[in-house]
C-alpha positions as CSV (number, residue, x, y, z in Angstrom):
1,X,-27.8,71.4,-10.3
2,X,-30.3,71.7,-7.4
3,X,-28.6,74.1,-5.1
4,X,-31.2,73.8,-2.3
5,X,-30.9,70.0,-2.3
6,X,-27.1,70.1,-2.2
7,X,-27.1,72.6,0.7
8,X,-29.8,70.5,2.5
9,X,-27.6,67.4,2.3
10,X,-24.4,69.2,3.3
11,X,-26.0,70.9,6.3
12,X,-28.3,68.1,7.3
13,X,-31.2,70.5,7.2
14,X,-34.6,70.5,5.5
15,X,-35.3,72.2,2.2
16,X,-37.7,74.5,4.0
17,X,-34.9,75.6,6.3
18,X,-32.5,76.2,3.4
19,X,-35.1,78.0,1.3
20,X,-35.9,80.3,4.2
21,X,-32.3,81.1,4.9
22,X,-31.6,81.8,1.2
23,X,-34.6,84.1,1.0
24,X,-33.4,86.1,4.0
25,X,-29.8,86.3,2.7
26,X,-31.1,87.4,-0.7
27,X,-33.1,90.1,1.0
28,X,-29.9,91.5,2.6
29,X,-30.1,90.0,6.0
30,X,-26.7,89.2,7.6
31,X,-25.8,85.9,9.1
32,X,-25.6,87.2,12.7
33,X,-29.0,88.8,12.3
34,X,-30.6,85.7,10.9
35,X,-29.0,83.5,13.6
36,X,-30.2,85.8,16.4
37,X,-33.6,87.1,15.2
38,X,-34.9,84.7,12.6
39,X,-34.5,81.3,14.2
40,X,-38.2,80.6,13.8
41,X,-38.0,81.1,10.1
42,X,-34.9,78.9,9.6
43,X,-35.9,76.2,12.0
44,X,-33.0,77.0,14.4
45,X,-30.1,77.0,12.0
46,X,-27.1,78.3,14.1
47,X,-24.4,80.8,13.2
48,X,-22.0,78.2,12.0
49,X,-24.5,76.5,9.7
50,X,-25.6,79.8,8.3
51,X,-22.1,80.9,7.5
52,X,-21.4,77.7,5.8
53,X,-24.7,78.0,3.9
54,X,-23.9,81.6,2.8
55,X,-20.4,80.6,1.6
56,X,-21.5,77.5,-0.3
57,X,-24.5,79.3,-1.8
58,X,-22.2,81.9,-3.3
59,X,-19.8,79.2,-4.5
60,X,-22.6,77.1,-6.1
61,X,-24.2,80.1,-7.8
62,X,-20.9,81.2,-9.2
63,X,-20.4,77.6,-10.4
64,X,-23.7,77.7,-12.2
65,X,-23.0,81.0,-13.8
66,X,-19.6,79.7,-15.0
67,X,-21.2,76.6,-16.4
68,X,-23.5,78.7,-18.5
69,X,-20.5,80.7,-19.9
70,X,-18.6,77.5,-20.6
71,X,-21.5,75.8,-22.4
72,X,-22.2,78.9,-24.5
73,X,-18.5,79.2,-25.5
74,X,-18.2,75.6,-26.5
75,X,-21.6,75.6,-28.3
76,X,-20.6,78.7,-30.3
77,X,-17.5,76.7,-31.4
78,X,-19.8,73.9,-32.7
79,X,-18.1,71.4,-30.4
80,X,-20.7,70.8,-27.7
81,X,-21.7,67.1,-27.7
82,X,-24.5,65.7,-25.5
83,X,-21.9,63.8,-23.6
84,X,-19.8,66.9,-22.9
85,X,-22.8,68.9,-21.9
86,X,-23.7,66.1,-19.4
87,X,-20.2,66.2,-18.0
88,X,-20.2,70.0,-17.6
89,X,-23.7,70.0,-16.0
90,X,-22.6,67.3,-13.6
91,X,-19.4,69.0,-12.5
92,X,-19.7,69.8,-8.8
93,X,-16.7,72.1,-8.4
94,X,-14.9,74.8,-10.3
95,X,-11.7,72.9,-10.8
96,X,-13.5,70.0,-12.5
97,X,-15.4,72.4,-14.6
98,X,-12.2,74.2,-15.8
99,X,-10.5,70.9,-16.5
100,X,-13.4,70.0,-18.9
101,X,-13.3,73.5,-20.5
102,X,-9.5,73.6,-21.0
103,X,-9.4,71.9,-24.5
104,X,-12.0,74.4,-25.8
105,X,-10.8,77.5,-24.0
106,X,-9.7,80.2,-26.5
107,X,-6.0,80.5,-26.3
108,X,-3.0,82.0,-28.1
109,X,-1.5,80.1,-30.9
110,X,0.5,77.3,-29.4
111,X,3.4,75.2,-30.5
112,X,1.0,72.3,-30.7
113,X,-1.3,74.2,-33.0
114,X,1.6,75.2,-35.3
115,X,2.7,71.5,-35.3
116,X,-0.8,70.4,-36.3
117,X,-0.8,73.0,-39.1
118,X,2.5,71.5,-40.3
119,X,0.9,68.0,-40.5
120,X,2.3,66.4,-37.4
121,X,-0.8,65.2,-35.7
122,X,-0.6,61.8,-37.4
123,X,3.0,61.4,-36.2
124,X,1.9,62.3,-32.6
125,X,-0.8,59.6,-32.9
126,X,1.7,57.0,-34.1
127,X,4.1,57.9,-31.2
128,X,1.4,57.5,-28.6
129,X,-0.3,54.4,-30.0
130,X,2.7,52.4,-31.3
131,X,5.6,53.8,-29.2
132,X,8.1,52.8,-32.0
133,X,11.6,51.9,-31.0
134,X,13.1,54.0,-33.8
135,X,11.4,57.3,-33.5
136,X,13.7,58.9,-36.0
137,X,12.6,56.5,-38.7
138,X,8.9,57.0,-37.7
139,X,9.4,60.8,-38.2
140,X,11.0,60.5,-41.6
141,X,7.6,60.3,-43.4
142,X,6.4,63.7,-42.0
143,X,9.2,66.0,-43.3
144,X,8.1,68.9,-45.5
145,X,9.0,72.5,-46.2
146,X,7.9,73.5,-42.7
147,X,9.4,70.4,-41.0
148,X,13.0,70.2,-42.3
149,X,14.3,67.3,-40.2
150,X,13.3,64.6,-37.8
151,X,14.2,66.7,-34.8
152,X,11.7,69.3,-35.8
153,X,9.1,66.6,-36.5
154,X,9.6,64.9,-33.2
155,X,9.6,68.2,-31.3
156,X,6.3,69.2,-32.9
157,X,4.7,65.8,-32.2
158,X,5.8,66.0,-28.6
159,X,4.3,69.5,-28.3
160,X,1.0,68.1,-29.6
161,X,1.1,65.2,-27.1
162,X,1.9,67.5,-24.2
163,X,-1.0,69.7,-25.0
164,X,-3.3,66.6,-25.3
165,X,-2.2,65.3,-21.9
166,X,-2.5,68.7,-20.3
167,X,-6.1,69.1,-21.6
168,X,-7.3,65.6,-20.6
169,X,-9.7,66.3,-17.7
170,X,-9.8,62.6,-16.5
171,X,-6.0,62.4,-16.6
172,X,-5.6,65.7,-14.8
173,X,-8.0,64.6,-12.1
174,X,-6.2,61.3,-11.6
175,X,-2.8,63.0,-11.3
176,X,-4.2,65.6,-8.9
177,X,-5.6,62.9,-6.7
178,X,-2.3,60.9,-6.9
179,X,-0.2,63.9,-6.0
180,X,-2.5,64.7,-3.0
181,X,-2.4,61.2,-1.7
182,X,1.2,60.1,-2.5
183,X,3.5,63.1,-3.1
184,X,6.0,64.5,-0.7
185,X,7.4,68.0,-0.1
186,X,11.2,67.8,0.4
187,X,13.2,70.7,1.8
188,X,17.0,70.5,1.8
189,X,19.7,72.9,2.7
190,X,21.9,74.3,-0.1
191,X,25.4,73.0,0.3
192,X,27.6,75.6,2.1
193,X,24.6,77.5,3.5
194,X,24.3,75.6,6.8
195,X,25.6,78.4,9.0
196,X,23.7,81.1,7.2
197,X,20.4,79.2,7.5
198,X,21.1,77.8,11.0
199,X,17.8,79.0,12.5
200,X,16.0,76.8,9.9
201,X,18.0,73.7,10.7
202,X,14.8,71.7,11.3
203,X,14.3,71.9,7.5
204,X,17.8,71.1,6.3
205,X,16.5,67.6,5.3
206,X,12.7,67.7,5.9
207,X,10.0,65.6,4.3
208,X,6.3,65.6,4.7
209,X,3.3,64.5,2.7
210,X,1.7,67.1,0.5
211,X,-1.7,66.4,2.1
């Protein structure tokens, strides 16, 4: 990630202006000081531009530091492919980065992990790929000493699928965008509380887009 180039594009400033401002900030100069007394160095960047630069500079540096931690963690697990490395390096915000890291993030032993240990990953794959009409029959072949009945088998398979969905970065991003663009917040009065909540009557049946 070229932080200078990103800031230059976002602020519609030259790389020379950005580099000068970064150097001054790194030397301990404050935004008001730079805006007032170092205009010649920054090519006239104003107070608003400099504040935005300082905030984004901190954010992007933290993002780069987090990427290094994430890459090291996944590499130590032996799971860092070239494609995953490229996706991580291309992530332009912390949310996207954490979505990519989620499947590899060290976690407590989950229901899905236990279900996999009990041999239920193939059943989860069947349920997802084939969507059988008779799930009970599909689960029969996966019973063992740790999975006594079809309910336990199906519960385990569902836990595996829920974890897979929750750790799918592309799916999470799509759902997040869908919620932002289409979802509504709905407030409704609890029945019998109309008098008690009278001063909030505007919200007794209120809807508005999440965005």
